[in-house]
The first five atom37 places (N, CA, C, CB, O) and aatype in JSON, in Angstrom:
{
  "aatype": [8, 16, 17, 14, 13, 9, 1, 0, 16, 15, 1, 10, 10, 8, 0, 18, 18, 14, 6, 1, 10, 0, 11, 4, 19, 10, 18, 14, 10, 14, 1, 0, 0, 10, 17, 9, 17, 3, 0, 0, 11, 14, 13, 10, 6, 11, 15, 9, 19, 3, 0, 12, 0, 10, 9, 7, 7, 15, 3, 0, 10, 1, 0, 14, 14, 14, 2, 11, 5, 10, 5, 5, 18, 0, 6, 1, 16, 10, 10, 10, 10, 12, 6, 0, 11, 1, 11, 15, 11, 13, 1, 1, 1, 1, 1, 8, 1, 15, 19, 5, 2, 2, 9],
  "atom_mask": [
    [1, 1, 1, 1, 1],
    [1, 1, 1, 1, 1],
    [1, 1, 1, 1, 1],
    [1, 1, 1, 1, 1],
    [1, 1, 1, 1, 1],
    [1, 1, 1, 1, 1],
    [1, 1, 1, 1, 1],
    [1, 1, 1, 1, 1],
    [1, 1, 1, 1, 1],
    [1, 1, 1, 1, 1],
    [1, 1, 1, 1, 1],
    [1, 1, 1, 1, 1],
    [1, 1, 1, 1, 1],
    [1, 1, 1, 1, 1],
    [1, 1, 1, 1, 1],
    [1, 1, 1, 1, 1],
    [1, 1, 1, 1, 1],
    [1, 1, 1, 1, 1],
    [1, 1, 1, 1, 1],
    [1, 1, 1, 1, 1],
    [1, 1, 1, 1, 1],
    [1, 1, 1, 1, 1],
    [1, 1, 1, 1, 1],
    [1, 1, 1, 1, 1],
    [1, 1, 1, 1, 1],
    [1, 1, 1, 1, 1],
    [1, 1, 1, 1, 1],
    [1, 1, 1, 1, 1],
    [1, 1, 1, 1, 1],
    [1, 1, 1, 1, 1],
    [1, 1, 1, 1, 1],
    [1, 1, 1, 1, 1],
    [1, 1, 1, 1, 1],
    [1, 1, 1, 1, 1],
    [1, 1, 1, 1, 1],
    [1, 1, 1, 1, 1],
    [1, 1, 1, 1, 1],
    [1, 1, 1, 1, 1],
    [1, 1, 1, 1, 1],
    [1, 1, 1, 1, 1],
    [1, 1, 1, 1, 1],
    [1, 1, 1, 1, 1],
    [1, 1, 1, 1, 1],
    [1, 1, 1, 1, 1],
    [1, 1, 1, 1, 1],
    [1, 1, 1, 1, 1],
    [1, 1, 1, 1, 1],
    [1, 1, 1, 1, 1],
    [1, 1, 1, 1, 1],
    [1, 1, 1, 1, 1],
    [1, 1, 1, 1, 1],
    [1, 1, 1, 1, 1],
    [1, 1, 1, 1, 1],
    [1, 1, 1, 1, 1],
    [1, 1, 1, 1, 1],
    [1, 1, 1, 0, 1],
    [1, 1, 1, 0, 1],
    [1, 1, 1, 1, 1],
    [1, 1, 1, 1, 1],
    [1, 1, 1, 1, 1],
    [1, 1, 1, 1, 1],
    [1, 1, 1, 1, 1],
    [1, 1, 1, 1, 1],
    [1, 1, 1, 1, 1],
    [1, 1, 1, 1, 1],
    [1, 1, 1, 1, 1],
    [1, 1, 1, 1, 1],
    [1, 1, 1, 1, 1],
    [1, 1, 1, 1, 1],
    [1, 1, 1, 1, 1],
    [1, 1, 1, 1, 1],
    [1, 1, 1, 1, 1],
    [1, 1, 1, 1, 1],
    [1, 1, 1, 1, 1],
    [1, 1, 1, 1, 1],
    [1, 1, 1, 1, 1],
    [1, 1, 1, 1, 1],
    [1, 1, 1, 1, 1],
    [1, 1, 1, 1, 1],
    [1, 1, 1, 1, 1],
    [1, 1, 1, 1, 1],
    [1, 1, 1, 1, 1],
    [1, 1, 1, 1, 1],
    [1, 1, 1, 1, 1],
    [1, 1, 1, 1, 1],
    [1, 1, 1, 1, 1],
    [1, 1, 1, 1, 1],
    [1, 1, 1, 1, 1],
    [1, 1, 1, 1, 1],
    [1, 1, 1, 1, 1],
    [1, 1, 1, 1, 1],
    [1, 1, 1, 1, 1],
    [1, 1, 1, 1, 1],
    [1, 1, 1, 1, 1],
    [1, 1, 1, 1, 1],
    [1, 1, 1, 1, 1],
    [1, 1, 1, 1, 1],
    [1, 1, 1, 1, 1],
    [1, 1, 1, 1, 1],
    [1, 1, 1, 1, 1],
    [1, 1, 1, 1, 1],
    [1, 1, 1, 1, 1],
    [1, 1, 1, 1, 1]
  ],
  "atom_positions": [
    [[13.98, 30.06, -67.8], [14.89, 31.18, -68.99], [14.14, 30.37, -70.32], [17.23, 31.03, -69.01], [14.24, 30.78, -71.47]],
    [[13.47, 29.28, -69.97], [12.85, 29.01, -71.6], [11.43, 29.42, -72.03], [12.8, 27.45, -71.91], [10.81, 29.06, -73.03]],
    [[10.98, 30.52, -70.76], [9.87, 31.19, -71.72], [10.04, 31.86, -72.34], [9.03, 31.7, -71.43], [9.45, 31.97, -73.42]],
    [[11.18, 32.83, -71.79], [11.4, 34.03, -72.92], [11.94, 33.62, -73.79], [12.11, 35.17, -72.66], [11.91, 34.45, -74.69]],
    [[12.64, 32.43, -74.17], [13.43, 31.88, -75.26], [12.28, 31.55, -76.17], [14.41, 30.59, -74.86], [12.31, 32.1, -77.27]],
    [[11.28, 30.74, -75.9], [10.08, 30.49, -76.37], [9.09, 31.42, -77.09], [9.57, 30.06, -75.45], [8.59, 31.06, -78.15]],
    [[8.75, 32.84, -76.45], [8.19, 33.46, -76.57], [9.1, 34.68, -77.41], [7.6, 33.48, -75.45], [8.37, 35.64, -77.69]],
    [[10.32, 34.81, -77.8], [10.76, 35.27, -78.61], [11.42, 34.71, -79.68], [11.22, 35.87, -78.16], [11.85, 35.24, -80.7]],
    [[11.43, 33.61, -79.31], [11.51, 32.88, -80.58], [10.29, 33.17, -81.9], [11.44, 31.34, -80.08], [10.33, 33.72, -82.99]],
    [[9.12, 32.37, -81.0], [7.14, 32.56, -81.73], [7.78, 33.98, -82.4], [5.15, 32.94, -80.07], [8.03, 34.05, -83.6]],
    [[7.99, 35.08, -81.48], [7.86, 36.75, -81.87], [8.73, 36.86, -83.41], [8.77, 37.95, -80.4], [8.25, 37.31, -84.45]],
    [[10.23, 36.28, -83.22], [10.68, 36.47, -84.64], [10.53, 35.42, -85.58], [12.0, 36.78, -84.69], [11.43, 35.53, -86.41]],
    [[9.93, 34.62, -85.78], [9.9, 33.44, -86.35], [8.21, 34.31, -87.26], [9.88, 31.75, -85.01], [7.93, 34.34, -88.46]],
    [[7.58, 34.76, -86.29], [6.38, 35.29, -86.74], [6.58, 36.46, -87.65], [5.57, 35.65, -85.63], [6.18, 36.46, -88.81]],
    [[7.28, 37.55, -87.04], [7.66, 38.81, -87.8], [8.42, 38.46, -88.59], [8.19, 39.87, -87.17], [8.11, 38.98, -89.67]],
    [[9.61, 37.64, -88.72], [10.35, 37.54, -90.06], [10.51, 36.33, -91.17], [11.56, 37.78, -89.72], [11.07, 36.33, -92.27]],
    [[9.87, 35.43, -90.53], [9.55, 34.1, -91.4], [7.95, 34.24, -91.28], [10.25, 32.44, -90.69], [7.76, 33.44, -90.37]],
    [[6.62, 34.76, -91.63], [5.7, 34.23, -91.3], [5.13, 33.49, -92.66], [4.92, 35.17, -90.59], [3.91, 33.31, -92.63]],
    [[5.74, 33.07, -93.78], [5.3, 32.32, -94.69], [6.4, 31.1, -95.16], [4.9, 33.26, -95.73], [6.25, 30.03, -95.77]],
    [[7.45, 31.72, -94.64], [8.79, 30.65, -95.09], [9.03, 29.79, -94.48], [10.02, 31.03, -95.16], [8.97, 28.66, -94.95]],
    [[9.39, 30.03, -93.21], [9.24, 28.87, -92.16], [8.24, 27.12, -92.17], [8.62, 29.77, -91.03], [7.09, 26.92, -91.8]],
    [[8.83, 26.53, -92.5], [7.79, 25.0, -93.04], [7.59, 24.75, -91.84], [8.46, 23.48, -93.97], [6.59, 25.0, -91.17]],
    [[9.24, 23.85, -91.32], [9.14, 23.38, -89.51], [10.35, 23.75, -89.13], [8.93, 21.61, -89.0], [11.37, 23.65, -89.81]],
    [[10.24, 24.29, -87.76], [11.49, 24.69, -87.05], [11.44, 23.58, -86.03], [11.54, 26.29, -86.41], [10.38, 23.33, -85.46]],
    [[13.18, 22.54, -85.63], [12.8, 21.28, -85.46], [13.74, 21.88, -84.31], [12.98, 19.89, -86.53], [14.35, 22.82, -84.81]],
    [[14.07, 21.73, -83.08], [14.46, 22.1, -81.77], [15.16, 20.77, -81.24], [13.18, 22.62, -80.86], [14.39, 20.4, -80.35]],
    [[15.86, 20.14, -81.29], [16.64, 19.26, -80.38], [18.21, 18.89, -80.06], [16.21, 18.27, -80.66], [19.07, 18.82, -80.94]],
    [[18.37, 18.71, -79.02], [17.5, 17.45, -78.02], [17.56, 18.84, -76.93], [18.57, 15.39, -77.39], [18.38, 19.71, -76.68]],
    [[16.28, 18.49, -76.5], [15.61, 19.5, -74.97], [14.85, 18.63, -74.4], [14.54, 21.0, -75.2], [13.96, 17.81, -74.62]],
    [[15.81, 19.32, -73.16], [15.91, 18.19, -71.68], [13.64, 18.33, -71.43], [17.48, 19.43, -69.49], [12.9, 18.93, -72.21]],
    [[13.34, 17.8, -70.55], [12.09, 17.4, -70.58], [11.26, 18.33, -70.08], [11.93, 16.28, -70.01], [10.09, 18.42, -70.43]],
    [[11.89, 19.17, -69.12], [11.47, 20.33, -68.29], [10.98, 21.42, -69.67], [12.95, 20.96, -67.15], [9.92, 22.04, -69.68]],
    [[11.89, 21.44, -70.6], [11.51, 22.5, -71.76], [10.52, 21.86, -72.73], [12.87, 22.97, -72.65], [10.2, 22.45, -73.77]],
    [[10.06, 20.77, -72.43], [9.01, 20.45, -73.43], [7.7, 20.09, -72.65], [9.48, 19.22, -74.41], [6.65, 19.69, -73.15]],
    [[7.95, 20.28, -71.43], [6.58, 20.95, -70.64], [6.3, 22.18, -70.42], [6.43, 20.63, -69.44], [5.15, 22.52, -70.14]],
    [[7.25, 22.98, -70.52], [6.89, 24.47, -70.34], [6.73, 24.46, -71.87], [8.1, 25.65, -69.54], [6.19, 25.52, -72.16]],
    [[7.01, 23.6, -73.2], [6.59, 24.14, -74.35], [4.82, 23.7, -74.15], [7.53, 23.45, -75.76], [4.14, 24.69, -74.42]],
    [[4.16, 22.76, -73.86], [3.18, 22.21, -73.81], [2.92, 23.32, -73.08], [3.03, 20.9, -73.45], [3.25, 24.28, -73.78]],
    [[2.49, 23.7, -72.01], [1.87, 25.18, -71.11], [2.01, 25.88, -71.69], [2.32, 25.78, -69.9], [1.07, 26.67, -71.74]],
    [[3.28, 26.23, -72.65], [3.19, 27.82, -73.39], [2.14, 27.88, -74.88], [5.05, 28.31, -73.97], [1.68, 28.94, -75.3]],
    [[1.86, 26.26, -75.67], [1.09, 26.4, -76.68], [-0.16, 27.1, -76.56], [0.91, 25.31, -77.12], [-0.33, 28.02, -77.36]],
    [[-1.01, 26.87, -75.78], [-2.18, 27.44, -75.95], [-2.23, 29.01, -75.91], [-3.0, 26.88, -75.02], [-3.33, 29.51, -76.12]],
    [[-1.04, 29.93, -75.64], [-1.21, 31.2, -76.26], [-0.45, 31.93, -76.91], [-1.49, 31.87, -75.63], [-0.38, 33.15, -77.08]],
    [[0.3, 30.78, -77.4], [1.08, 31.36, -79.05], [-0.18, 31.05, -80.31], [2.93, 30.06, -79.58], [-1.2, 30.38, -80.16]],
    [[0.22, 31.71, -81.44], [-0.35, 31.22, -82.64], [-0.78, 30.03, -82.95], [0.3, 31.4, -83.43], [-0.76, 29.34, -81.93]],
    [[-1.22, 29.37, -83.98], [-1.44, 28.34, -84.05], [-0.31, 27.78, -85.43], [-2.99, 28.27, -84.09], [0.01, 26.62, -85.7]],
    [[0.09, 29.0, -86.11], [1.09, 29.07, -87.17], [2.06, 28.91, -86.34], [1.2, 30.27, -88.08], [2.75, 27.94, -86.66]],
    [[2.39, 29.4, -85.47], [3.78, 29.1, -85.13], [3.9, 27.89, -84.31], [4.41, 30.24, -84.43], [5.01, 27.37, -84.25]],
    [[2.93, 27.35, -83.66], [3.03, 26.07, -82.87], [2.92, 24.81, -84.26], [1.53, 25.99, -81.51], [3.27, 23.64, -84.11]],
    [[2.47, 25.25, -85.3], [2.34, 24.12, -85.86], [3.81, 24.3, -87.06], [0.63, 23.95, -86.47], [3.98, 23.4, -87.89]],
    [[4.68, 25.39, -87.04], [6.07, 25.09, -87.18], [6.8, 24.95, -86.32], [6.63, 25.76, -87.75], [7.92, 25.45, -86.49]],
    [[6.61, 24.41, -85.37], [8.01, 23.68, -84.12], [7.97, 22.17, -84.23], [7.68, 24.01, -82.1], [6.99, 21.56, -84.66]],
    [[8.7, 21.81, -83.97], [8.94, 20.61, -84.02], [9.97, 20.51, -82.93], [9.29, 20.17, -85.34], [11.16, 20.76, -83.09]],
    [[9.25, 20.04, -81.5], [10.37, 20.05, -80.0], [10.43, 18.52, -79.87], [9.62, 20.93, -78.21], [9.47, 17.79, -79.6]],
    [[12.11, 18.0, -80.18], [12.26, 16.54, -79.44], [13.29, 16.48, -78.55], [12.52, 15.37, -80.37], [14.39, 17.01, -78.67]],
    [[12.82, 15.73, -77.53], [13.96, 15.7, -76.35], [15.04, 14.88, -76.52], [0.0, 0.0, 0.0], [15.24, 14.29, -77.58]],
    [[15.7, 14.8, -75.66], [17.21, 13.8, -75.67], [17.82, 14.33, -75.12], [0.0, 0.0, 0.0], [17.39, 15.33, -74.55]],
    [[19.2, 13.92, -74.98], [20.28, 14.01, -74.14], [20.94, 14.39, -75.62], [20.8, 12.58, -73.06], [20.84, 14.16, -76.82]],
    [[22.02, 15.45, -74.23], [22.56, 16.35, -75.59], [24.37, 15.45, -75.49], [22.54, 18.8, -75.18], [25.32, 15.67, -76.24]],
    [[24.3, 14.49, -74.34], [25.85, 14.15, -74.36], [26.48, 13.38, -75.64], [26.14, 13.23, -73.1], [25.88, 12.95, -76.62]],
    [[27.7, 13.35, -75.36], [28.28, 13.05, -77.11], [27.98, 11.46, -77.2], [30.37, 13.42, -77.46], [27.97, 11.2, -78.41]],
    [[27.78, 10.44, -76.54], [27.47, 9.17, -77.07], [26.12, 9.25, -76.64], [28.34, 7.9, -76.59], [25.75, 8.2, -76.11]],
    [[25.41, 9.97, -76.67], [23.85, 9.97, -76.75], [23.23, 9.93, -78.28], [23.3, 11.35, -76.01], [23.16, 10.92, -79.01]],
    [[22.84, 8.8, -78.55], [21.9, 8.42, -79.7], [21.16, 9.73, -80.58], [20.71, 7.49, -78.99], [20.26, 10.04, -79.79]],
    [[21.07, 10.35, -81.35], [20.08, 11.23, -81.95], [18.74, 10.22, -82.31], [20.78, 12.01, -83.37], [18.83, 9.18, -82.96]],
    [[17.53, 10.74, -81.76], [16.58, 9.85, -82.35], [16.09, 9.55, -83.62], [15.74, 10.05, -81.91], [14.96, 9.99, -83.82]],
    [[16.78, 8.71, -84.87], [16.64, 9.25, -85.92], [14.9, 9.08, -86.22], [17.7, 8.61, -86.91], [14.23, 9.98, -86.73]],
    [[14.53, 8.19, -85.94], [13.12, 8.25, -86.54], [11.97, 9.12, -86.49], [12.63, 7.36, -86.22], [11.05, 9.35, -87.28]],
    [[12.33, 9.64, -85.12], [11.26, 11.14, -85.19], [11.83, 12.03, -86.15], [11.14, 12.14, -83.65], [11.07, 12.56, -86.97]],
    [[13.89, 12.46, -86.19], [14.01, 13.76, -87.03], [14.18, 13.35, -88.58], [15.35, 14.7, -86.51], [14.39, 14.23, -89.42]],
    [[14.07, 11.75, -89.0], [13.62, 11.79, -90.06], [12.3, 12.31, -90.64], [13.78, 10.86, -90.24], [12.07, 12.44, -91.84]],
    [[11.69, 12.52, -89.91], [10.36, 13.13, -90.55], [10.36, 14.46, -91.28], [9.38, 13.32, -89.5], [9.41, 14.74, -92.02]],
    [[11.63, 15.5, -91.04], [12.01, 16.41, -90.95], [13.25, 16.39, -92.02], [12.13, 16.64, -89.67], [13.12, 17.32, -92.82]],
    [[14.2, 15.75, -92.21], [15.52, 15.76, -93.02], [15.78, 14.76, -93.32], [16.6, 16.21, -92.54], [15.09, 14.03, -92.61]],
    [[16.64, 13.91, -94.23], [17.0, 13.21, -95.06], [17.89, 12.68, -94.09], [17.39, 13.75, -96.31], [18.57, 13.49, -93.46]],
    [[18.03, 11.01, -93.76], [19.33, 10.37, -93.65], [20.72, 10.74, -93.59], [19.36, 9.77, -94.41], [21.62, 10.48, -92.79]],
    [[20.64, 11.49, -94.75], [22.16, 11.95, -95.32], [22.54, 13.26, -94.68], [22.21, 12.2, -97.05], [23.64, 13.76, -94.45]],
    [[21.48, 13.61, -94.48], [21.47, 15.34, -93.33], [21.98, 15.43, -92.18], [20.09, 15.91, -92.78], [22.75, 16.18, -91.57]],
    [[20.92, 13.79, -91.88], [21.17, 13.88, -90.37], [22.55, 13.18, -90.05], [19.94, 13.14, -89.52], [23.3, 13.51, -89.13]],
    [[22.78, 12.08, -91.03], [24.49, 12.08, -90.66], [25.43, 12.79, -90.52], [25.1, 11.64, -91.24], [26.16, 12.65, -89.54]],
    [[25.68, 13.82, -91.55], [26.08, 15.13, -91.6], [26.0, 16.11, -90.22], [25.26, 15.66, -92.67], [26.97, 16.72, -89.78]],
    [[24.96, 16.12, -89.76], [24.78, 17.03, -88.54], [25.11, 16.54, -87.41], [23.57, 17.45, -88.33], [25.47, 17.26, -86.48]],
    [[25.03, 15.37, -87.37], [25.87, 14.34, -86.12], [26.93, 14.17, -85.96], [25.73, 13.15, -86.04], [27.36, 13.75, -84.89]],
    [[27.74, 14.45, -87.07], [29.09, 14.0, -87.33], [29.34, 15.53, -87.02], [29.56, 13.2, -88.92], [30.03, 15.49, -86.0]],
    [[29.13, 17.02, -87.4], [29.18, 17.88, -87.24], [29.2, 18.12, -85.53], [28.37, 18.3, -88.07], [30.21, 18.62, -85.04]],
    [[27.97, 17.71, -84.6], [27.62, 17.64, -83.4], [28.84, 17.02, -82.83], [26.35, 16.96, -83.21], [29.42, 17.71, -81.98]],
    [[29.3, 15.96, -83.1], [30.33, 14.99, -82.46], [31.59, 16.08, -82.31], [30.72, 13.45, -83.55], [32.04, 16.31, -81.19]],
    [[32.28, 16.89, -83.76], [33.45, 17.36, -83.54], [32.98, 18.39, -82.59], [34.24, 17.79, -84.77], [33.87, 18.76, -81.82]],
    [[31.78, 18.98, -82.41], [32.15, 20.06, -81.48], [32.7, 19.53, -80.13], [30.93, 20.96, -81.22], [33.76, 19.99, -79.71]],
    [[32.14, 18.74, -79.56], [32.53, 18.1, -78.73], [33.91, 17.66, -78.35], [31.94, 17.38, -78.88], [34.28, 17.49, -77.19]],
    [[34.55, 17.52, -79.32], [36.35, 17.17, -79.21], [37.33, 17.89, -79.47], [36.84, 16.25, -79.96], [38.5, 17.64, -79.19]],
    [[36.61, 19.54, -80.44], [36.89, 20.66, -79.65], [37.15, 21.34, -78.44], [36.42, 21.01, -79.8], [37.99, 21.92, -77.75]],
    [[36.04, 20.97, -78.57], [35.89, 21.25, -76.5], [36.49, 20.83, -76.03], [34.9, 20.87, -75.52], [37.13, 21.71, -75.46]],
    [[37.08, 19.34, -75.62], [37.68, 18.73, -75.0], [39.29, 19.04, -75.15], [37.2, 17.58, -75.24], [39.96, 18.93, -74.13]],
    [[39.73, 19.29, -75.98], [41.22, 19.63, -76.49], [41.04, 21.25, -76.11], [41.61, 19.22, -78.42], [41.67, 21.59, -75.11]],
    [[40.57, 21.88, -76.53], [40.4, 23.31, -75.64], [40.42, 23.44, -73.68], [38.71, 23.85, -76.16], [40.96, 24.14, -72.82]],
    [[39.7, 22.54, -73.73], [39.87, 22.36, -71.59], [41.16, 21.89, -71.8], [38.68, 20.89, -70.35], [42.12, 22.64, -71.61]],
    [[41.33, 20.4, -72.28], [43.0, 20.09, -72.1], [44.32, 21.24, -72.14], [43.35, 19.11, -73.33], [45.17, 21.28, -71.25]],
    [[44.31, 22.26, -73.5], [45.27, 22.89, -73.5], [45.04, 24.49, -72.57], [45.59, 22.91, -74.97], [45.99, 25.27, -72.47]],
    [[43.67, 24.79, -71.96], [44.0, 25.59, -71.22], [44.31, 25.32, -69.51], [43.11, 26.38, -71.53], [44.73, 26.09, -68.65]],
    [[43.8, 23.53, -69.44], [44.39, 22.64, -68.19], [45.53, 22.79, -68.16], [44.23, 21.22, -68.14], [45.94, 22.95, -67.01]],
    [[46.75, 22.84, -69.36], [48.42, 22.96, -69.7], [48.53, 24.12, -69.49], [49.07, 22.64, -71.13], [49.51, 24.0, -68.76]],
    [[48.33, 25.32, -69.51], [48.48, 26.79, -69.47], [49.25, 27.15, -67.83], [46.75, 27.55, -69.71], [49.5, 28.31, -67.51]]
  ]
}
């Protein structure tokens, strides 16, 4: 499933944002996705490869974000805001599940 996603994303970025996108940061990605990305890079245009930053990691609620890597692309205040937003999604899912279980 990852290979079609990479191809579609690269086509989309190239077609609609050829000169606008400075960097697309994808996080968290499983290790397998990073391996597939490394295999796919030789088949993609250099401009697309240069515009992508893929960072591995866990998507678990308690997993800390790799702030040192992410600070290359965004300011600390933005990263803190994004992490708070990410954690709020977990709380919503849990509440939604518990409501469904009580029905």
